[in-house]
N, C-alpha and C positions, 0 to 999 in steps of 0.2 A: 504494500500500500504506500510505503514511503517513496518508492521509485516513481509511482504515478504522480504524486504531488510534486516531486522534483521536476518531472517533465512538464507538468502543468505550469510550474513557476517559470521554467525556461521560456515557454510560449508567452506567458504573461509579461516577462521582462522584455522580450522582443517587441511585443505589442506596445508597451509603454515607451520604449525608445523611439519607435516609429511614430507613435502618437505625439510625442514631444517634437519631433522633426516636422510633422505635419502641422502642428499648432503654430510653431515658430514661422513656418512658411506661410500659413494662412494669415497670420498677423502682418507679416511683411507685405504680402500681396494686397491685403485690405488697405493698408496705409499708402501703398504705392499706386494703386488703381485710382483713376480719377473718379470723382463722385457720380458722374453721369453714367459710367459703365459699371459701377459697383454693384448694382442690382442684378445684373445678368452674368457678366464674365467672372465676377468673384464667386458666385454660387456654382457656376460650372466648375471652376477650379477646386472649390471645396468638395463638390460632389465626386469629382474624379480622384482627388486626394483620399477621400473616404473609401472609395471603391478599391484603390490601390492598397490602402491600409488593411482593409478586410481580406483582400486577396492574399497579401503577404502573411497575415496572421494565420489564415487557413493553410498556406503552404508550410509555415513553420510548425504548425500543429501536426501536419501530415508527417513531418520528419520526426518530431519528438514523440508523438504518441503511437506511432505505428509499431506493431510488434510482429513483424514478419522476418525476424532474425537477420535484418540488414540486406535482404535481397534487392530491394528497390532503392537503396540509399543513393547511388549515383544519379539516378533519374530524378529523385526527389530534390537533391541538392541542385541539379541543373535547373529544375523548375523554380526553386527558391531564388537562385541567382537571377534568372530571367524576371521574376517578380520584383526583385530588388532593383534591377535596372529599369523596369517599368515605373516603379515608385519614384526613382530619381528623375526619370524622363518627365513624369507628370509635374514634378516640382520645377524642373527647368523650363518646361513649356509655360507654366503658370507665371513664373518670374519674367520670362521673355515677353509674355503678353502684358504684364504690368508695365514694362518699359515701352513697348511699341504700340499698344492699344489696337489689336486686331478687331475686325468686325465680329459680331457674335457668331454668325454662321461660319465664317472662316475659322474662328477659334474652336468652335465645337467640332468641325470637321477634322481639324488637326488632332484633337483629342481622340476622336473615333478612329482615325487612321493609325495613331500610335497604339491604341488599344488592340486593333486588329494585327498590327505588326508583332506584338508581343503575345497575344492570346493564341494565335494560330499555331506557332511552334509549341506552346505549352500544351495545347490540345493534342497535337501529334505525338508529343512525348508521352502524354498520359495514355493515349491509345496504344502506343508501343509497349509501355509498362504493363498495361492490362493484358495484352497478348502474351507477353513474356511470363506474367504471373499465371495465366491460364495454362500455358504450355508446361510450366514447371509443375503445377498441380497435377496435370494429366500424367506427366512422366512419373511423379511420385505414386500416383494411384496404380499405374501399370507396374511399377516396381514392386509394390505391395502385393498385387495379384500374382505376379511371377514368383515372388517369395513364398506365398501361401501354396501355390501349385507345386513348387519344388519341395516344400516341407511335406506335402501330402505324398509325393512320390517316395520320399525317404522313409516315411512311416510304412 
């Protein structure tokens, strides 16, 4: 039971660090954005920052709480790194908009394009990890069946 709470604390610490970064970024963006665009582009920035924060927390919990004996660890870390790069990209795009004041449609499309650039590889990695997990499970089941058949022959 202690290991579970340690893992949960690790995820919570990552969440708190990223929440602090997102809050500092949001305050900077709020004061840097002109008052005319503060109602739309600021909330678009905060929305995408919140989505990136939740995505990164879920990816961190996938690494910390998974109990599959480390089989999918490289894939999980690759997805976590992509999520971290997406989080940084959202912050950079939001700060970039605070300085150059894009139109709302252009700014929203930039965020959607960035989301697609990072989510498509993450989805493909997830599909590959699921296929690998299924093939590993199937091989283990076949091995158990072969072992039981061989033990029957020995008897």
